[in-house]
Backbone bond lengths (Angstrom), bond angles and torsions (degrees), N, CA, C in turn:
res aa  C-N    CA-C-N  psi(-1)  N-CA   C-N-CA  omega(-1)  CA-C   N-CA-C  phi
1 X - - - 1.459 - - 1.518 111.97 -
2 X 1.319 115.51 -22.55 1.470 119.39 -177.48 1.515 111.47 -58.99
3 X 1.364 116.59 -39.44 1.453 119.69 -176.68 1.522 112.59 -72.21
4 X 1.352 117.65 -11.33 1.460 119.77 177.89 1.526 110.58 -61.72
5 X 1.314 116.66 -28.56 1.466 120.43 -175.77 1.530 112.93 -109.18
6 X 1.322 115.87 -6.38 1.458 119.29 176.83 1.519 109.72 -94.38
7 X 1.332 115.91 149.70 1.457 118.48 174.27 1.529 108.48 -72.63
8 X 1.323 115.06 141.45 1.454 121.76 179.68 1.524 107.67 -108.24
9 X 1.313 116.27 122.17 1.465 120.81 -177.78 1.516 110.73 -121.15
10 X 1.321 116.11 145.80 1.456 122.37 170.49 1.520 107.64 -117.49
11 X 1.326 116.37 123.94 1.464 121.80 176.56 1.526 107.72 -115.65
12 X 1.323 117.64 118.93 1.462 119.70 178.74 1.527 109.65 -82.86
13 X 1.311 116.27 151.12 1.460 120.27 -178.05 1.512 112.02 60.58
14 X 1.342 116.07 43.47 1.466 120.13 -169.00 1.517 114.93 -96.75
15 X 1.332 118.32 5.10 1.464 118.11 -177.04 1.530 113.31 -89.13
16 X 1.342 117.71 -2.41 1.465 120.16 178.44 1.527 110.34 -157.70
17 X 1.323 115.41 170.01 1.462 121.89 172.40 1.512 115.11 57.78
18 X 1.329 115.33 -141.66 1.463 122.16 -177.62 1.520 110.63 -60.81
19 X 1.334 117.47 -40.96 1.456 120.10 -179.16 1.513 113.12 -59.24
20 X 1.327 116.66 -43.16 1.460 121.37 178.61 1.522 110.87 -65.18
21 X 1.324 117.27 -43.13 1.461 120.75 -179.83 1.525 111.15 -64.53
22 X 1.333 116.32 -41.20 1.466 120.24 177.84 1.526 109.69 -62.53
23 X 1.324 116.74 -43.84 1.463 120.30 179.09 1.525 111.12 -59.92
24 X 1.329 117.05 -44.81 1.465 121.45 178.98 1.528 111.09 -56.91
25 X 1.323 115.59 -46.44 1.462 119.27 -174.87 1.524 112.18 -73.69
26 X 1.319 116.71 -32.99 1.466 118.99 176.60 1.521 110.16 -66.66
27 X 1.332 117.56 -43.55 1.461 121.08 177.63 1.525 110.06 -60.78
28 X 1.338 116.44 -41.39 1.464 120.62 178.86 1.524 111.63 -62.73
29 X 1.332 116.55 -21.75 1.465 121.57 178.57 1.532 112.22 -99.41
30 X 1.337 115.86 17.29 1.456 119.74 172.39 1.511 116.40 87.49
31 X 1.325 117.37 10.88 1.461 121.55 -179.93 1.532 109.15 -92.03
32 X 1.319 117.19 138.19 1.465 120.94 170.85 1.518 107.17 -82.20
33 X 1.328 117.51 120.03 1.464 121.46 -172.56 1.517 111.24 -114.12
34 X 1.325 115.49 125.76 1.457 122.15 173.09 1.514 106.96 -92.29
35 X 1.330 115.52 116.57 1.458 121.07 -176.69 1.525 109.71 -88.30
36 X 1.322 115.86 98.52 1.453 120.19 177.99 1.518 109.87 -70.68
37 X 1.332 115.80 125.92 1.458 120.11 -178.05 1.518 109.28 -144.27
38 X 1.325 115.99 131.55 1.469 120.33 178.23 1.521 109.82 -61.87
39 X 1.332 116.09 -40.09 1.469 122.52 176.21 1.520 107.18 -98.68
40 X 1.332 116.44 107.02 1.461 120.57 -174.80 1.528 111.97 -60.04
41 X 1.332 117.13 -35.99 1.460 120.79 179.26 1.524 111.70 -60.66
42 X 1.333 116.19 -42.48 1.471 119.85 178.12 1.524 110.48 -67.16
43 X 1.319 116.15 -34.69 1.462 119.89 176.93 1.517 111.39 -65.00
44 X 1.322 115.77 -41.27 1.467 119.91 178.35 1.527 111.38 -63.64
45 X 1.320 116.05 -41.14 1.465 120.29 178.08 1.526 110.89 -61.51
46 X 1.334 115.46 -43.28 1.473 120.23 179.49 1.516 110.94 -65.90
47 X 1.321 117.29 -40.27 1.466 120.85 179.96 1.531 110.73 -64.20
48 X 1.325 116.69 -39.84 1.469 120.31 177.91 1.526 110.60 -65.74
49 X 1.342 115.60 -36.41 1.467 119.97 178.41 1.529 110.58 -63.02
50 X 1.315 116.09 -40.31 1.468 120.47 -179.23 1.519 111.23 -74.09
51 X 1.335 115.92 -44.34 1.458 120.20 179.20 1.519 113.22 101.95
52 X 1.348 117.03 -162.38 1.463 121.46 -177.55 1.525 111.74 -53.46
53 X 1.330 115.37 136.92 1.462 120.08 -177.87 1.505 112.85 103.06
54 X 1.337 116.94 -12.67 1.461 121.94 178.50 1.524 108.69 -110.85
55 X 1.325 115.75 130.89 1.464 121.32 -177.74 1.530 108.70 -131.51
56 X 1.318 116.21 124.20 1.464 119.89 179.27 1.519 110.29 -76.61
57 X 1.341 115.63 141.74 1.455 120.85 176.14 1.524 108.35 -141.53
58 X 1.318 116.62 132.22 1.468 119.76 -179.51 1.519 108.84 -72.81
59 X 1.328 116.13 124.99 1.462 120.19 -179.07 1.519 110.19 -155.31
60 X 1.315 114.84 110.82 1.466 122.55 173.92 1.516 106.20 -107.50
61 X 1.333 117.18 112.08 1.469 120.56 -173.40 1.520 112.82 -69.47
62 X 1.336 117.67 -8.63 1.465 120.40 176.99 1.532 111.72 -99.30
63 X 1.315 117.06 5.19 1.465 122.36 -176.83 1.525 109.04 -123.23
64 X 1.326 116.80 107.07 1.461 120.42 -175.66 1.524 112.19 -60.39
65 X 1.331 117.28 -37.67 1.465 119.97 178.98 1.524 111.06 -62.55
66 X 1.320 116.62 -39.11 1.459 121.89 178.14 1.525 110.91 -65.50
67 X 1.321 116.34 -42.46 1.469 121.29 179.31 1.523 110.51 -63.52
68 X 1.323 115.69 -45.77 1.465 121.04 -179.72 1.517 111.31 -62.22
69 X 1.340 116.51 -42.98 1.459 120.79 179.41 1.529 111.21 -64.14
70 X 1.332 116.72 -38.90 1.467 120.52 178.57 1.528 110.44 -63.99
71 X 1.318 116.56 -43.52 1.464 120.80 179.72 1.529 110.53 -62.82
72 X 1.336 116.41 -40.14 1.465 120.47 179.33 1.526 110.81 -65.99
73 X 1.339 116.34 -39.37 1.462 119.14 179.18 1.529 110.96 -65.44
74 X 1.327 116.32 -43.09 1.466 120.28 179.75 1.531 110.23 -62.79
75 X 1.322 115.75 -42.43 1.476 120.41 179.14 1.517 110.91 -60.99
76 X 1.324 116.08 -44.10 1.461 121.24 -176.97 1.521 112.27 -69.59
77 X 1.348 116.39 -42.79 1.460 119.84 -173.42 1.526 114.32 -88.74
78 X 1.346 116.69 -28.85 1.465 119.06 -174.75 1.527 114.01 -124.25
79 X 1.313 117.59 -23.87 1.459 121.07 175.39 1.514 116.17 81.31
80 X 1.330 115.49 -11.82 1.474 118.25 -178.19 1.526 108.86 -164.30
81 X 1.323 115.69 174.22 1.458 122.58 172.50 1.519 107.15 -139.25
82 X 1.339 116.60 131.23 1.468 120.54 -178.77 1.521 112.53 -99.66
83 X 1.321 115.79 -28.29 1.465 120.19 -175.77 1.519 109.58 -142.41
84 X 1.324 116.57 127.26 1.452 122.47 175.57 1.519 107.90 -117.87
85 X 1.332 116.05 121.11 1.459 121.33 177.87 1.527 108.08 -112.38
86 X 1.322 115.81 103.97 1.463 121.14 178.15 1.526 108.24 -83.07
87 X 1.322 114.95 93.22 1.461 121.37 -174.39 1.526 113.50 -109.98
88 X 1.340 116.88 -28.88 1.466 120.78 -174.96 1.531 110.96 -54.69
89 X 1.339 115.82 130.64 1.464 120.36 -179.55 1.521 109.51 -160.66
90 X 1.322 115.10 154.77 1.460 120.90 170.14 1.522 107.34 -128.03
91 X 1.317 116.94 156.30 1.464 119.86 -177.14 1.522 113.01 -107.15
92 X 1.340 117.24 -20.28 1.456 119.69 -176.30 1.523 108.92 -170.77
93 X 1.329 115.32 173.08 1.468 119.72 173.46 1.522 111.45 -126.41
94 X 1.346 117.70 -4.86 1.463 118.59 -173.75 1.527 113.98 -141.44
95 X 1.330 117.17 20.37 1.461 119.48 179.20 1.524 111.40 -69.55
96 X 1.341 116.08 -39.06 1.456 119.11 -179.48 1.517 112.06 56.86
97 X 1.327 116.28 -128.88 1.462 121.30 -178.99 1.521 113.56 -93.88
98 X 1.321 116.46 8.50 1.466 119.33 178.83 1.521 110.40 -67.60
99 X 1.329 116.28 148.04 1.459 120.01 173.70 1.530 107.68 -73.75
100 X 1.328 116.44 166.57 1.463 119.47 178.03 1.523 111.19 -59.11
101 X 1.342 116.29 -37.98 1.467 120.45 179.49 1.526 111.02 -66.15
102 X 1.316 116.97 -42.25 1.465 121.03 179.44 1.524 111.19 -66.96
103 X 1.327 114.75 -41.15 1.455 118.61 -179.80 1.526 111.47 -66.18
104 X 1.340 116.08 -36.12 1.470 119.77 179.89 1.527 111.41 -58.68
105 X 1.318 116.20 -32.37 1.471 120.56 -177.80 1.526 112.60 -68.99
106 X 1.339 116.84 -24.66 1.469 119.45 -178.86 1.530 111.80 -106.58
107 X 1.324 116.79 11.43 1.466 119.56 179.45 1.526 111.23 -132.27
108 X 1.334 114.93 37.32 1.462 120.86 175.34 1.519 109.65 -85.48
109 X 1.307 115.41 170.21 1.467 119.49 -178.74 1.527 111.84 -57.74
110 X 1.336 116.81 -31.91 1.466 120.49 -175.74 1.525 114.27 -81.10
111 X 1.332 116.91 -20.37 1.476 117.83 -173.94 1.530 114.52 -136.40
112 X 1.332 118.37 8.46 1.463 120.63 179.98 1.522 110.49 -64.26
113 X 1.314 115.77 144.73 1.459 121.36 175.72 1.527 109.02 -74.84
114 X 1.323 116.74 121.18 1.462 119.61 179.48 1.529 111.16 -64.88
115 X 1.322 116.33 -32.07 1.466 119.03 176.42 1.526 110.48 -63.54
116 X 1.338 116.35 -39.45 1.462 120.02 178.31 1.522 110.92 -68.14
117 X 1.331 116.65 -42.12 1.465 120.43 177.56 1.531 109.56 -57.07
118 X 1.327 116.30 -48.10 1.462 120.23 -178.98 1.528 111.47 -61.54
119 X 1.328 117.30 -42.11 1.468 121.11 -178.45 1.521 111.52 -64.17
120 X 1.331 116.87 -44.62 1.465 120.98 -179.22 1.527 110.63 -67.62
121 X 1.313 116.99 -43.04 1.462 121.04 179.22 1.521 111.22 -66.30
122 X 1.334 117.04 -31.19 1.473 120.63 179.70 1.530 110.24 -59.33
123 X 1.344 116.41 -40.11 1.460 120.72 178.38 1.521 111.75 -81.99
124 X 1.326 116.69 -52.07 1.470 121.44 -169.12 1.517 114.75 -75.75
125 X 1.326 116.82 -24.93 1.472 120.20 -175.64 1.527 110.92 -115.36
126 X 1.333 116.32 -64.17 1.459 119.81 -175.73 1.530 111.56 -68.39
127 X 1.331 116.46 -33.29 1.459 119.81 177.91 1.514 111.91 -63.06
128 X 1.327 116.63 -41.29 1.466 121.16 179.42 1.526 109.92 -64.73
129 X 1.321 116.74 -43.20 1.457 119.95 179.98 1.527 110.96 -64.94
130 X 1.326 116.53 -40.18 1.463 120.45 179.99 1.527 111.45 -64.38
131 X 1.328 116.47 -41.83 1.469 120.36 179.29 1.532 109.88 -67.30
132 X 1.313 117.03 -40.76 1.473 121.73 177.29 1.527 110.31 -57.09
133 X 1.322 116.20 -48.18 1.462 120.20 -177.71 1.528 111.46 -63.24
134 X 1.333 116.30 -40.31 1.465 120.31 -177.41 1.522 112.64 -72.42
135 X 1.338 116.93 -35.60 1.462 120.90 -174.47 1.522 113.54 -91.57
136 X 1.320 117.65 -11.48 1.471 120.43 -176.79 1.538 112.76 -57.10
137 X 1.348 119.58 -44.27 1.467 118.13 178.84 1.524 113.22 -59.80
138 X 1.340 117.33 -31.51 1.468 121.13 178.15 1.523 110.92 -74.88
139 X 1.316 117.26 -37.07 1.468 121.45 177.10 1.530 110.58 -66.98
140 X 1.325 116.18 -32.98 1.466 120.31 179.86 1.516 112.41 -67.72
141 X 1.335 117.17 -15.08 1.467 121.28 177.61 1.534 112.13 -88.10
142 X 1.331 116.72 -5.03 1.461 121.19 -179.86 1.525 111.11 -88.34
143 X 1.329 115.68 149.75 1.460 120.51 175.84 1.521 111.40 -86.81
144 X 1.334 116.36 -10.40 1.470 120.91 -178.34 1.530 108.18 -151.64
145 X 1.329 115.79 75.40 1.464 120.74 -174.62 1.523 111.33 -94.68
146 X 1.335 114.19 141.70 1.457 119.71 177.19 1.523 109.36 -143.39
147 X 1.319 115.73 139.99 1.457 122.85 174.29 1.523 107.41 -114.31
148 X 1.323 116.54 129.86 1.458 121.67 176.42 1.526 107.68 -120.14
149 X 1.315 116.26 113.62 1.459 121.52 177.97 1.526 109.05 -97.83
150 X 1.321 115.61 124.43 1.457 120.63 -177.90 1.521 109.06 -88.66
151 X 1.315 115.62 110.33 1.465 121.76 -177.78 1.529 109.52 -111.51
152 X 1.305 116.33 -142.90 1.460 121.39 178.36 1.523 109.11 -160.70
153 X 1.312 114.91 144.20 1.462 119.41 176.17 1.514 112.58 -61.78
154 X 1.352 117.38 -21.31 1.469 119.54 -179.83 1.524 111.41 -72.79
155 X 1.336 116.74 -7.57 1.455 119.77 176.42 1.514 113.65 -92.01
156 X 1.323 117.27 -3.76 1.467 121.40 -178.68 1.527 111.18 -71.22
157 X 1.323 116.88 117.48 1.471 120.36 178.19 1.522 110.94 -65.94
158 X 1.318 116.09 -40.35 1.462 119.34 -179.38 1.527 111.14 -62.42
159 X 1.326 116.67 -42.38 1.465 119.80 179.66 1.519 111.41 -66.24
160 X 1.325 117.20 -45.16 1.462 120.86 -177.23 1.525 113.06 -70.63
161 X 1.317 116.34 -19.76 1.468 119.70 176.41 1.528 111.50 -75.95
162 X 1.328 116.25 -12.21 1.466 122.24 179.42 1.533 108.88 -91.78
163 X 1.340 118.76 117.02 1.462 121.26 -179.63 1.518 114.23 -57.70
164 X 1.328 117.09 -19.42 1.465 120.47 -178.96 1.530 112.48 -85.64
165 X 1.326 118.63 -6.98 1.463 121.08 -178.62 1.525 109.40 -65.45
166 X 1.332 119.05 123.93 1.469 121.65 -171.63 1.529 115.33 -63.64
167 X 1.327 117.60 -24.16 1.467 119.90 -178.31 1.529 113.00 -101.74
168 X 1.318 116.46 9.41 1.472 121.30 -174.82 1.528 112.37 -57.94
169 X 1.317 117.10 -39.01 1.463 120.90 -177.27 1.525 112.46 -64.58
170 X 1.332 116.53 -19.78 1.456 120.39 -178.35 1.532 112.86 -92.30
171 X 1.325 117.33 -2.43 1.459 118.94 -177.56 1.525 109.96 -69.24
172 X 1.314 115.39 124.56 1.459 120.64 -179.46 1.510 110.69 -151.13
173 X 1.332 117.01 179.09 1.466 121.11 -172.99 1.522 115.30 -78.58
174 X 1.338 118.12 -7.02 1.460 119.36 -176.85 1.532 110.07 -87.57
175 X 1.324 118.53 -90.45 1.462 121.44 -174.35 1.527 113.10 -75.30
176 X 1.326 116.68 -53.31 1.473 119.61 -175.01 1.520 111.51 -57.39
177 X 1.331 116.52 -48.57 1.464 119.59 -179.20 1.524 111.75 -67.53
178 X 1.342 116.94 -27.09 1.464 118.31 176.49 1.524 109.95 -65.35
179 X 1.326 116.04 -34.82 1.464 119.55 178.47 1.531 110.78 -74.16
180 X 1.331 116.90 -32.57 1.464 119.55 172.85 1.529 109.37 -61.06
181 X 1.336 115.95 -44.60 1.457 120.23 179.17 1.532 111.13 -65.44
182 X 1.331 116.61 -38.21 1.462 120.01 176.16 1.520 110.48 -61.01
183 X 1.328 116.22 -41.37 1.464 119.86 177.95 1.526 110.54 -59.72
184 X 1.323 116.59 -40.15 1.461 120.86 178.52 1.529 111.00 -66.10
185 X 1.327 116.95 -42.23 1.468 120.98 176.90 1.526 110.05 -61.29
186 X 1.344 115.82 -40.47 1.462 120.23 -179.84 1.516 110.78 -64.83
187 X 1.325 116.87 -41.08 1.460 120.51 178.18 1.528 110.13 -61.87
188 X 1.331 116.20 -39.04 1.467 119.86 177.21 1.525 110.93 -62.17
189 X 1.346 116.08 -40.29 1.468 120.58 177.19 1.520 110.34 -64.99
190 X 1.336 116.65 -44.33 1.464 121.25 -179.62 1.523 111.17 -58.13
191 X 1.322 115.43 -44.83 1.465 119.88 -179.17 1.524 110.34 -65.94
192 X 1.332 116.75 -41.00 1.466 120.37 179.78 1.519 111.75 -63.12
193 X 1.348 117.02 -36.63 1.464 120.74 -173.76 1.525 113.81 -94.30
194 X 1.327 117.84 5.03 1.465 119.76 178.10 1.533 110.09 -57.75
195 X 1.306 115.61 127.30 1.455 119.98 177.13 1.518 114.96 82.62
196 X 1.333 117.81 3.13 1.469 120.13 -177.99 1.518 112.90 -95.19
197 X 1.318 117.03 -17.03 1.468 120.02 -175.68 1.513 112.85 97.53
198 X 1.333 117.15 -13.42 1.467 120.06 175.55 1.521 108.16 -87.25
199 X 1.319 115.77 118.17 1.458 120.21 -177.21 1.528 110.43 -97.52
200 X 1.311 115.59 142.81 1.464 120.78 -176.35 1.522 109.57 -131.11
201 X 1.324 115.35 131.18 1.463 120.83 179.32 1.516 110.35 -131.01
202 X 1.302 114.82 148.31 1.461 122.92 178.79 1.524 106.68 -112.54
203 X 1.340 116.56 131.73 1.459 120.60 -174.72 1.526 110.63 -132.04
204 X 1.321 115.81 140.87 1.454 121.27 172.04 1.522 109.09 -111.17
205 X 1.354 117.68 118.40 1.459 118.73 171.92 1.534 108.42 -68.73
206 X 1.281 116.81 172.84 1.462 119.88 173.96 1.535 109.00 -72.13
207 X 1.340 116.70 177.01 1.473 121.90 175.18 1.519 105.54 -73.66
208 X 1.328 114.42 83.42 1.464 122.44 -168.74 1.521 111.94 -88.89
209 X 1.304 115.62 142.04 1.462 120.91 178.82 1.523 109.96 -76.45
210 X 1.344 115.46 98.39 1.465 121.42 178.97 1.520 109.02 -139.78
211 X 1.328 115.48 176.78 1.460 120.55 177.89 1.529 111.29 -62.47
212 X 1.332 116.17 -23.20 1.464 121.22 -178.64 1.526 112.07 -57.82
213 X 1.334 116.88 -35.57 1.470 120.52 -178.27 1.525 112.09 -117.91
214 X 1.329 116.05 23.25 1.459 119.10 -179.66 1.519 112.37 66.20
215 X 1.336 115.47 26.35 1.473 123.01 179.68 1.537 112.24 60.50
216 X 1.353 115.71 29.09 1.464 120.06 174.77 1.526 112.33 -90.86
217 X 1.331 116.62 -2.53 1.461 119.93 179.66 1.511 111.98 -62.59
218 X 1.330 115.04 156.45 1.465 120.37 -174.27 1.527 113.71 -99.25
219 X 1.335 116.99 -8.77 1.467 120.54 -177.95 1.529 110.04 -111.53
220 X 1.320 115.78 150.76 1.463 119.94 174.95 1.519 109.57 -70.32
221 X 1.330 115.72 160.96 1.460 119.73 177.32 1.528 110.23 -60.79
222 X 1.334 116.04 -37.44 1.464 120.10 179.91 1.525 111.01 -62.37
223 X 1.323 116.62 -48.42 1.463 120.28 179.83 1.524 111.22 -67.86
224 X 1.329 115.93 -40.01 1.452 119.58 -177.84 1.513 113.71 -67.60
225 X 1.324 116.72 -22.87 1.465 121.19 -177.63 1.528 112.70 -91.18
226 X 1.314 117.39 -7.30 1.468 120.21 -171.10 1.525 114.01 -56.87
227 X 1.321 116.61 -45.05 1.467 118.69 -176.23 1.524 111.32 -70.68
228 X 1.331 116.51 -36.22 1.462 119.28 177.62 1.522 109.33 -61.37
229 X 1.325 116.77 -46.71 1.463 121.40 -179.56 1.525 110.28 -63.73
230 X 1.331 116.98 -44.32 1.474 120.29 -179.29 1.521 110.98 -57.00
231 X 1.318 116.05 -46.42 1.462 119.98 -177.78 1.529 111.15 -70.62
232 X 1.319 116.63 -37.02 1.471 120.17 177.60 1.521 111.88 -60.08
233 X 1.322 116.59 -33.46 1.464 121.17 -175.62 1.525 113.53 -92.21
234 X 1.331 117.13 5.34 1.463 119.73 176.47 1.522 109.39 -62.11
235 X 1.311 116.64 140.84 1.458 121.23 -179.53 1.520 112.26 -81.60
236 X 1.319 117.06 -176.56 1.460 121.53 -177.86 1.526 113.95 -60.86
237 X 1.320 116.64 -21.82 1.466 119.86 178.43 1.528 111.94 -92.78
238 X 1.334 116.74 3.34 1.460 120.88 -179.53 1.516 112.22 -70.20
239 X 1.330 116.46 165.86 1.467 121.05 -175.41 1.518 113.46 -68.85
240 X 1.299 114.11 161.83 1.458 123.40 -178.90 1.532 108.19 -131.56
241 X 1.329 116.37 147.71 1.460 119.59 173.31 1.511 115.32 74.75
242 X 1.341 117.61 26.73 1.460 120.43 -177.31 1.528 111.85 -101.41
243 X 1.329 115.66 157.53 1.467 123.55 173.53 1.521 105.34 -129.49
244 X 1.347 116.82 106.30 1.464 120.18 -171.34 1.520 113.01 -135.43
245 X 1.330 113.62 162.04 1.464 122.50 168.16 1.532 105.92 -126.37
246 X 1.339 116.49 173.98 1.468 120.27 -177.88 1.520 111.61 -64.58
247 X 1.331 117.67 138.74 1.455 127.63 -14.57 1.524 107.51 -103.19
248 X 1.311 115.65 106.88 1.462 122.86 -178.22 1.524 112.76 58.35
249 X 1.345 116.04 31.34 1.466 120.77 176.89 1.526 108.53 -82.10
250 X 1.313 116.64 126.00 1.460 120.78 -176.30 1.535 110.59 -74.69
251 X 1.332 115.53 131.70 1.476 121.62 176.20 1.520 107.22 -103.73
252 X 1.337 117.79 132.42 1.466 119.20 177.86 1.526 110.79 -70.88
253 X 1.307 116.11 144.87 1.467 120.49 -178.91 1.526 110.60 -69.05
C-alpha cells in the first residue's frame, strides 16, 4: 500500500552513470524507482547499492519482448507509472581505446560505419520510441505523469549551425545525429500529448565523465545529473515541452 502514495518511476539504463545517479537521487526524494537494466544482475547490484525504494527490472530497449515484459510487470506490481526517464544510450560500437578526437575522424559523414550508425540509433532513437509506446498506457493511469528524455546539447541543430559552437567539429551521423533524431521523436511525443496532462521534457546533462565518452567528460556524474533530477522532480505545475541544461538553461532545438 505504501507505493499507492509514492511516485513510481522507471529509469532506463539505470545500473551505471547518469541513470544510476538519477535513480539514487529520486529514491532519496521519496520516489520508488524501477532500475531498468539490460543485464538484470547489474540492475540488482545497483538496486542493492541504493537500498529500499530501488527495484531492479530487466529492460533492454532494443528488445521488444523485453520492453513488453517490463511493461507487464509494472502493470501487475504497481498498476501505473508516474515518471518515465528515457536515459539508456550508447555512443558508439567501435571507438575502443581511441580518443574522442581520433574517433571523430573515423565517424564523419563520408566514412562512418553504417552498421555503427544503425546500432547507435537502435538504442538512442528507436529504443526510446519503443519504450514510450509500451509505457504510455501506464503513464495514462497517473494523475501527474511526466516523461523526461535524456538527450544532449550536441544534438541541437541550431547550435551546430553556429560556427562558434565549441562541439561543432564533433557533429557526425553516429551519436550526435542520433540525439538530433531523439529530439525530433521527443517533439513528436510532445505534440501528441498536448492537452492530455502528460508532460514531456528534454534534458541535456553536462559533458559528464561516464563510460559513454570513455570517461573523458569534464563534469562529475553528480553535477552532470543535476538537471535531469531537477526536471524529474518538477511538480504538476511544472513546465512542459522544454529542452534545458543546468540550471534551467534553454537549449535551442
